[in-house]
N, C-alpha and C positions, 0 to 999 in steps of 0.2 A: 190176433193171429193165432191160429190153431197150431199146436205142436203135437205131432202124432208119432208114436213109436213106429219105426220102420217095419216091424213085424206085421203091420197092417197090410203092407204090400205083399208080404209072403203069404198072408192069409188069403188075400184075393187070388193070388196065383196058385194056391193049393186047391182052390175050388174050380178054377177054369183057366183056360189058356187064352191069353189076350195079346194084342199088339201093345207096344209101349204107349201109344196115344190112347188106347182104350183104358189102360191102367190109370193114366194121368186123368182122363175124363171122369172115371169113377171116383177117384180121390177128390177131384175138384168139386164134383157134385155133392159129395158127403161133407167135405171140410172147408170148401171155399178156395178162392184163387191164391190166397197168401199162405197156404199151409206150409209149414216147415216140419222136418222130420228129425228124429234123434234115434240113436242106437244106445247100447249099453255104455259106449265109450265116446260118442260124438254128439254134438248139439247143433241146431240151426242149419241142417242140411236141406238143400232144395230137392225137389223131386229128381232132377237129373243127377245130382250128386249122390243121392242114396241109391238110385237105380244103378248107376255105374259102380258104386261100392259093392252092391249085391252081385253084379256080373263079375267083378274082379275077384270076389271071394267064392265064386261058383255056387252061390246060393240060388240063383236063377239061371235058366238056360233058355236058348232060343232055337226054335226049329221052324223053318219056313216063315220067318218074320213074326212068330208068336212066341211069347214067353210063358214059362211055367216054372214052378218050384223044382229045385233039384233036391228030391227027398233024401238023398244020401248025404246032403250037406246042410240039412235043416238044423236050426238052432234048437237046443234042448231046453 
């Protein structure tokens, strides 16, 4: 099982605006179906868990059903 830092999602969304399913598809193609994510403080997160975490922390925003990075809230 691949364990990927959540910043990978932020990197993808800093390059292009995508739907949630499009982000999931890109990650699945690159890392496989059983990918898990971690942050600096959490381990073993599913795609849905980390995506919701980023939304709750305003790291990503949604406009017309497509997500992009919130540059003002990007990790340093």
